[in-house]
DOMIZA-877556 format. One record per residue (C-alpha): residue in three letters; x, y, z negated. Coordinates in steps of 0.2 Angstrom, whole numbers, plus 5000, padded with zeros to 4 digits. Each point is the difference from the previous one (the first is absolute). Layout:
REM DOMIZA-877556
alaXYZ/...
//
This chain:
REM DOMIZA-877556
met549654984905/ser498649874997/leu500249844991/ser498549935009/thr500949875010/tyr501949955001/asp500550045018/pro501950015001/lys499950055018/ser499350174996/leu500750024983/glu501949975004/pro500250125014/gln499350154990/ile501249964985/ser501549985012/ala499750175007/gln499850074982/trp501749934995/gln500850075015/asn499250184997/met500649994982/gly501849945004/leu499949854990/gly501749925000/gln501050164997/pro501149984985/thr499250114986/gly500249904984/asn501050074985/gly500749834994/asp501449895006/asn500450005019/phe499449845009/cys500449975018/ile499649865012/met500450005019/val498749935012/pro501149895011/pro499850095017/pro498849915012/asn500250015019/ile499450175006/thr499149935014/gly499349854991/ser498449954990/leu499749934983/his500149814998/leu499549914984/gly501850004994/his500050205001/gly498349994991/leu500749904986/gln501550114998/leu499150165001/thr498749944987/leu501349954987/leu500950175003/asp498550104998/thr499449904985/ile501650034991/cys500150195004/arg498250034995/his500449914983/gln501650104997/arg499050165004/tyr498849964986/leu501549984988/gly500450185003/lys501549975011/asn500650115015/val499749885014/leu500649995018/leu499549875012/gln501150055015/val499249965017/gly500750005018/thr500349895015/asp501449925010/his500450035019/ala500149815002/gly501250005014/ile499749835009/ala498249994996/thr499550175006/gln501149995016/met499249845004/val498250074999/val500550155011/glu500949905013/arg498549895001/asn498750145002/leu501150095013/ala500249835010/leu498150005001/lys500050175008/gly501449945012/ile501450104991/his501549904995/lys501450054988/lys501449975013/asp499350145010/leu500050134986/thr501450114992/arg500349974982/lys499150174996/glu498549965011/phe499849834991/val500150074983/asp498850145005/his498849865004/ile500249924983/trp499850164991/asp498350025010/trp499549834994/val500550044982/asp498950165001/glu498649905007/ser500049854988/gly501250044986/gly498650064988/thr499149835000/ile500949924986/thr500050154989/gln498150025003/gln499749824994/met501150044985/arg498850144995/gln498549885003/ile500849874988/gly500150144987/val501950024997/ser500350154990/val501750055008/asp500650185002/trp499550045018/glu500850174999/thr501849925000/glu499649865012/arg501749955009/phe500449925017/thr501749925003/leu500350115015/asp499650164991/glu501450135003/glu500549994981/phe500049815000/thr500949995016/thr501450114992/ala500149894985/val500249845012/ser501450105010/asp500950054985/thr499949824993/phe500749935016/ile501450135000/arg500549984981/leu500049815002/tyr501150015016/glu501250124992/glu500249884985/gly500449865012/leu498449914996/ile499250025017/tyr501049945015/arg499849955018/gly500449835006/lys499749865013/arg499149874989/met498849855003/val498250064998/asn498249935003/trp499550085016/asp498250025006/thr500049975019/val498250085001/leu500350164989/leu501850015007/thr500750034982/ala500949934986/val499049954986/ser500349974982/asp500249824992/leu498650054989/glu498950035016/val500249825006/glu498749864997/asn500849835001/glu498749885007/lys500049825000/arg499749955019/ser500049845009/gly501550015012/gln501349885008/ile501849964998/trp501049975016/tyr501549895000/ile501250065014/lys501649915006/tyr501650125001/pro501349915011/leu501749964993/ala501549995012/asp500149814999/gly498349985007/thr499149974983/phe498850124992/leu499750104984/thr498150004996/val499550164993/ala498250034991/thr499250175002/thr498250074998/arg500550145012/pro500849935016/glu499850185009/thr501450064989/leu501349885007/phe500550145012/gly500850094986/asp500849854992/gln501950034994/ala500349844992/val499349834994/cys500349974981/val500149844989/his500349974982/pro501949994996/asp499749844991/asp498949915012/glu501149865006/arg499049985016/tyr500750165007/gln501650044991/his501149935015/leu499150135011/ile500350164990/gly501050125010/gln499549935017/his498850085012/val498349955008/glu499250065016/leu498550124997/pro498549935010/leu499350125013/cys501450124998/asn501649945008/arg501150044985/glu500849914985/ile499850044982/pro501049934985/ile499549874987/ile500350074983/ala499749944982/asp499050104986/asp499249944983/tyr498450085006/val499549865011/glu498949864992/pro500649835007/glu498349934997/phe499150135010/gly499749945018/thr501649935007/gly501250104988/cys500550115014/val499350175002/lys500250145013/ile500650174994/thr499350155008/pro500750154990/ala499050145008/his498249904998/asp500049924983/phe500350064983/asn501049854994/asp501049995016/tyr500550184998/glu500849964984/ile500949855007/gly500650105015/leu500750134989/arg500949874989/his500749915016/gln500350175010/leu498849945014/pro499450125014/gln498350084998/leu499049985016/asn498350095001/ile498949905013/met498450104999/his499250175004/asp499150094986/asn498449935006/gly500549824999/thr500449975018/met501649925005/asn501450125005/ala501550005012/ala501149894988/cys498949855005/pro500149915017/glu499150105014/ala498649885001/tyr499450044982/gln500350185000/asn498450114996/leu499049854995/asp499150014983/arg500949904987/phe498749864999/glu499949995019/ala501949985000/arg499849864988/lys498949905011/lys501150035015/ala501649954991/val499249844992/lys499449955017/ala501750035008/leu500949904985/asp498849865003/glu500450005018/leu501849994997/gly499949864988/leu500550114986/leu498449994990/asp500249864988/arg498350014991/val498650114993/glu499249984983/pro498650094991/tyr500650124987/gln499250124987/asn500950175002/ser500050144988/thr499750145013/pro500350184996/ile498450115005/gly500050195000/asp498650054988/arg499450145012/ser500249935017/leu499749824996/ser501449955012/ile501449884997/leu501550104994/glu501749995008/pro501750014990/arg500950135009/leu501750084998/thr499750195001/asn500850174994/gln498950054985/trp500150114984/phe500249914984/val499950054981/asp501349914989/met498849934986/lys501249924988/lys500450144988/met498250075000/ala499349824997/glu501249974985/his499350164992/ala498249955004/leu500249834993/ala500850074984/ala498550114997/gln498849855000/lys501249904989/asp500150144986/gly498250045000/arg499950175009/leu499049915014/asn498649884995/phe499049895011/ile498249964995/pro499749855000/asn501849954996/val500049855012/trp500550125014/asp501750044991/lys500849855008/thr499350055018/tyr500850174998/glu501749934992/asn500249875013/trp499850125015/leu501250134992/val501349864996/asp500049945018/ile499750175009/gln500750035017/asp500450175008/trp498450095006/cys499850035018/ile499150175000/ser500050055019/arg498649965011/gln499950025019/leu498450104999/met499550185005/trp498850034985/gly500850034983/his501550094993/gln501350025013/val501849954994/pro500950164996/ala501549945009/tyr500850075016/tyr501349945013/asp501250095010/val500649945018/gln501349894992/gly498749914989/asn500650084984/val498650014987/tyr499650154990/val498650004986/gly499250164995/lys498450104998/ser500050075017/glu501050015016/gln500450184996/glu500749964983/ile501049865007/arg500750115014/glu500550144988/lys500849884987/his501049905013/gln500350145013/ile499149905014/ser499650095016/gly499749855012/glu498549885002/leu499249934984/arg498649875001/gln499049954985/asp499849824996/asp498349945008/asp499649884986/val498850044985/leu500149954982/asp499149854994/thr498450064992/trp500449914984/phe501550124999/ser498950154997/ser498849904989/ala501449964988/leu500150194996/trp498150024996/pro500150014981/phe501050155000/ala500050085018/thr498150024998/leu500450124985/gly501250115009/trp501749914999/pro501450045005/asn499450174993/gln499850014981/thr498250045000/gln498950034985/arg498949855006/leu501649895001/glu500550054982/thr498249974994/phe499649835009/tyr501649915003/pro500449874995/asn498249935003/gln499249884987/leu499449865011/leu499949935017/val498649895006/thr500449885014/gly499849835008/phe501349864998/asp500350005018/ile500950165001/ile501149984984/phe501550005013/phe499350125013/leu499650134988/val500249984981/ala501949955000/arg500450135013/met499150144990/val501049944985/met501750005009/met499750175008/gly499350084985/met501449954989/his501350045012/leu499350175006/thr499250064983/asn501049904987/glu498249954994/val499049845001/pro498650065010/phe498649924989/lys499949914984/asp498849865004/val499549915016/phe498349914999/val500049875014/thr498349945007/gly499649845008/leu499549975018/ile498150025004/arg499449845009/asp498349955006/asp498849894991/lys500849845007/gly501750064994/gln500650055018/lys501150155003/met499050145008/ser500650045018/lys499350065016/ser500549835008/lys499049904988/gly498550125002/asn499750014981/val500550184996/leu498850094990/asp500050195001/pro499750084983/ile498950145009/asp498949875007/leu499849924982/ile499550184994/asn498950055014/gly499449845007/ile500149955018/asp498949905012/ile500549835008/glu500250075017/asp501250144995/leu500949884988/val500349885014/ala500650145012/lys501250074987/arg500849824997/thr500249965018/lys500650175006/ser501750005009/leu500249814999/met500849945016/gln499649824999/pro498249955005/ala500049844990/met500550104984/lys498550125003/glu498849865002/arg500649914984/ile500050174990/glu498350055006/lys499349824996/glu500750004982/thr499550184997/arg498249975005/lys499949844989/ala500850094985/phe499050165002/pro498449965009/asn499250174995/gly501650104999/ile500650084984/asp498950094988/ala500550174993/his500749984982/gly500750174996/thr501750064995/asp499849974981/ala499549825003/leu501649975011/arg501150084988/phe499349904986/thr500149845009/leu501950035004/leu500450044982/his499149844995/leu501049895012/cys501750094997/thr500849874989/his501949974997/gly500049875014/arg500849995016/asp498349995010/ile498450094998/lys498549905007/phe498750135007/asp498249944998/leu498550095006/asn499049924986/arg501050104987/leu499750165010/lys498149975000/ala500249974981/ser500950164998/arg498650095010/asn498749934988/phe501150064985/cys500050175007/asn498149995002/lys499949944982/ile500950164994/trp498950115010/asn498449924994/ala500750024981/ala500250185003/arg498250015006/leu499449904985/leu500950124988/glu499050155006/gln498449934993/ser499650074983/gln499749904984/cys499150074984/thr500149894985/glu501250054985/ser501549924994/ser500049824992/pro501349884993/glu499949915016/ser500450155011/gln501550054987/leu500749835002/val499950015019/ser500850175000/lys501549954989/ala500249845011/leu500050105016/ser501350124992/his501149854996/gln499849925017/leu500450165010/gln501650034990/leu500549825004/leu499750035018/leu501050165000/asp501549904992/thr499849865011/thr499950095017/ser501450124995/lys501149854996/his499649905016/leu500450165011/ser501650034991/glu500549825004/tyr499350015018/arg498849864997/phe498750075011/asp499049835001/leu499850004981/tyr499650195000/ala498649975012/thr499449854991/ala499950104984/leu499050145008/tyr498849875008/asp499849904984/phe499750144989/phe498750095011/trp499049855005/his500249884986/gln500050124985/phe499350175005/cys498649945011/asp499649834993/trp500050064982/phe500250184996/leu498750065013/glu498949854996/cys500150054981/ser499550185005/lys498549955010/ala499549884986/leu500250134986/gln499450165009/cys501150114989/lys500450185005/asp501749994989/leu500649845009/gln499650075017/gln501050164996/gln501449894995/leu499949905016/asn500050155010/lys501650064992/ala500749835002/phe499549995018/asp500850175004/asp501749944993/met499849845009/leu499850105017/ile501750074995/ile500749844996/tyr499349925016/his500550155011/pro501849945006/ala499349845006/leu498350065007/pro500350195004/phe498550045011/ile498649924990/thr500650074984/glu500250175007/gly498249995008/ile499249954984/trp501050124989/gln499550155011/asn498249954999/arg500149994981/his501150154998/lys499650135013/asp501150144992/ser501549895001/pro501150015016/ser500749835000/ile500249854989/ser501849995007/thr500550164990/leu499649924983/gln501149904988/tyr499949834993/pro498949994984/leu501349924990/glu499550054983/lys498150025000/trp499649824996/ser500549894985/lys500049814996/gln498749944988/pro500649834995/gln498549964989/ala498750065011/ile500749915016/gln500049844989/asp498250024995/phe499550055017/asn500949855008/glu499149884988/ile498350075004/lys500549985019/glu500549834997/ala498449954991/ile499050095014/ser501049905013/his499749834991/ile498150045000/arg500150055019/arg500949845004/ile498849894991/arg498650085010/ser501049985016/glu500549824997/leu498349944996/asn499150105013/ile498950104989/ala499250155009/pro500750184995/ser498250054995/val500049874986/lys500450074983/phe501049904987/thr499849984982/leu501850014992/tyr500349914984/val501550084990/ser500749944983/ser499750114986/asp501849994996/glu500650065017/asn498750145003/lys501050164998/leu500550035018/met498249945006/ala499250114987/asn501050165004/tyr499849975020/ala498449915002/thr499250125012/leu501549985012/val499949814999/gln498250005003/gln500050115015/leu501549925009/ala499749824996/gly498150005001/ile499649964982/lys498250024994/ser500549984981/ile501449964989/val499649884986/thr501249994985/thr499949814996/glu500849845005/ser499849955018/ser498749875005/lys500449835008/thr499350065016/ser501250145001/cys501750025009/gly501350084989/phe501650105003/met501450084989/thr501150155001/gln501350054987/ser498750074988/ile498349955008/lys499249834999/ala498350005009/ala498849905011/val498750025013/glu498349924999/leu499749895016/glu498349914996/gly498850015014/leu501250115010/val500949865010/asp499649875014/ile500949864989/glu500049865013/ala500650115015/glu501350084989/gln500749834994/val500249945017/arg500950155006/ile501250004985/his500449825002/lys500550045018/lys501150144994/leu500749904987/leu500549865012/lys500850135011/leu501050084986/gln500649834994/lys500549955018/glu501050165001/leu500849974983/ser500549825004/lys500850065016/ile501150134991/glu500449884986/gly500549875013/lys501250125009/ile500850054984/ala500349824995/lys500949965017/pro501949964998/his501250155002/tyr498550134999/lys500950104987/glu501650005010/lys499350035017/ala498550114998/pro500350195000/gln499850084983/thr498650115007/leu499049845006/gln500349924983/leu499350154991/lys498550015011/asp499649814997/ile500150034982/glu498850145001/asp498849905011/ile500049864987/lys499550124986/arg498750075011/cys499249835005/gln500149954982/ser499150154993/glu498749995014/ile499749824996/his499850044982/met498750145004/gln499049895011/gln499949864987/gln499450134988/tyr498650045012/leu499649825002/asp499949974981/val498750154999/leu499049935014/asp500049834992/thr499350084984/leu498750095010/leu499449855009/asn499849914983/cys499050134992/
//
């Protein structure tokens, strides 16, 4: 493998194949056991940046833990994703003229399996490309036979314990997918709507005016409700009104639920089509009348003129009829919170249906106790409250879905409708002595039900396997904050109930990746970035095609294409996997949002190139013997490298990936390259180069968890007899801190930096060599390390004497020196430039001081802003002082 040019496109596939062949990811360590689960992605999906972030964090942690000698398992697998997968297959079949309603269940499920076989490997192949060191030998799928057995056993156990039951309850119903959906799969959007004021006639010829945002549901009304203390209507409680368009009467009832200030203070009660109305209906024993088919069309409970109309068409027709009858009082604009299905994007309908539920109260109490007593930790701990609030107010979990793809509910019905739960029809017949007809429940289980078993079912549970004993409980879960309810809480509840163990000790919660404008990435916005495109690159035409694929609205396509061409006129360049991983680590703060920026990705690509070029430079031979300077640099390098080890290990243990990446970047760029490599080039010392090469080898190991491909590639080039850098262990004791050496080295660096700054500030060419005056009392460091200073600062001679009037001085802790400037500076031009700079600095300082002097600044300004303002004042004052010194020197030069 050549180090001639850094080319991740050719390097990374070679290394990925090597890792596959060597079985990297299989647990082989002799130390403590360490296990993390990859939260299962959709089997038929593809990676998005959120996946990329999560996988980068998981892999970085696991590679680091392997270097510490631990027995590490990063368990991988995929989820069958019931709704999402069925939607894709239905759409694909429809394009071929095949419709689900024309297929048997088996035929339709066979089509889905064909689709899974065809596209199911996409996401796992992409995971390999991103360098995730999982154990591919034990990859799991939620519809595997063993996993399916675990799901079935869980359902049966919870049913027998009375925790799973079947009941007729109000659910969110998707009229497109024709299934119940979880409350957590509902996105409530603020939409501009209307509120209709409808007159409900009283027997005396007057009216009660009712305000509603859903006039089509009046066909299911069972009452009009007022507040019991509302004096306007107290005399009407117990009377009846005529239900418009329906030729029937409904009672006037009173309930504290009603807000007298909303609308007219009268609300219609439709128990079968509204969650709140359902509860009121139960309290007042009102009938529950379903007025819609499962596809959102009106059913036979409605007047004949409205039957089989779509609910929104029925709305228009009803409003028109009410207006013609003089029963429409008025219509006003209104901002609705509209429930949208996150998969179908259709407006969901509250619907009363028979479903399977899990009683969550007891399990939630145990899961909450685990967090309270420290057995479960959220990092950062701001997410404790989110977890707590949901568990305190938890509702029973609707786990049945009216789909064909998934784990079919292990429940059977006889001809009388009696229900039997068991592993198979044969088992139930034998157990209950049933010879007649048995029909299995058509519903499947919510995908999150099986996902909740992931931390232990992937390891062989309910069987007591060796892997389960070794790796359960897991040590860590990495997840996004948006699925704390979906996944984390349910994993904890199921784990504690089924295994008597909290399934993981720590939960690291990541933020949500947004684009460079702070917008959430979504297909409808057209701002999604595919991590594979960031790795491999993509031309503009392919990028436009990808972003506008499957969009139904032409206007949306036009907007997305226009914005894409503006943002990426030349497409996206290839950056490589390591650059993407390093960028994601850098951006992963403990905040709620992660703002992705392509400029940061470019900087990471440049960083990788810097590492590659450093490796090439270290191959060059040097020949001079050891010197005091080389010994100082070697000791300083030892100190800094040990400090890097301590710092990076600390940041990883605290899950501060942003600080970890920053430490790696700063050390390599600003210490190793800017100083240690430069010192080596200046001194040309063989011993120092050997020390640098040893250090670089250990740096490759330290950097490997974050940058696995480039470090592996360089390592194999430098150590052709070593199979892989990933099989090594951390260099925890090779280096030592050298406090005196680092103090002296830092002072020499500071002196060189002062000289370089004088050169830069006064526009003196790099080729010009300075004379440096050093006070004889302060000459020890300069005398010992003169060669280093001369080489790196451009000094022709060091004179032990007091400085001249035409020199510019500086001081460190133990060095007092000055640079001779006579004849080296364009005095008048520099005076003009410095005066302008001083004016700008003084203006900036006055602005900040004016802001701080404003009344109530200290009370109102955030603490972070106040600290920044203080730092900015110090910076301006220091710069002004420095520029004034330069002016003083120039004045002296002018008068000489």
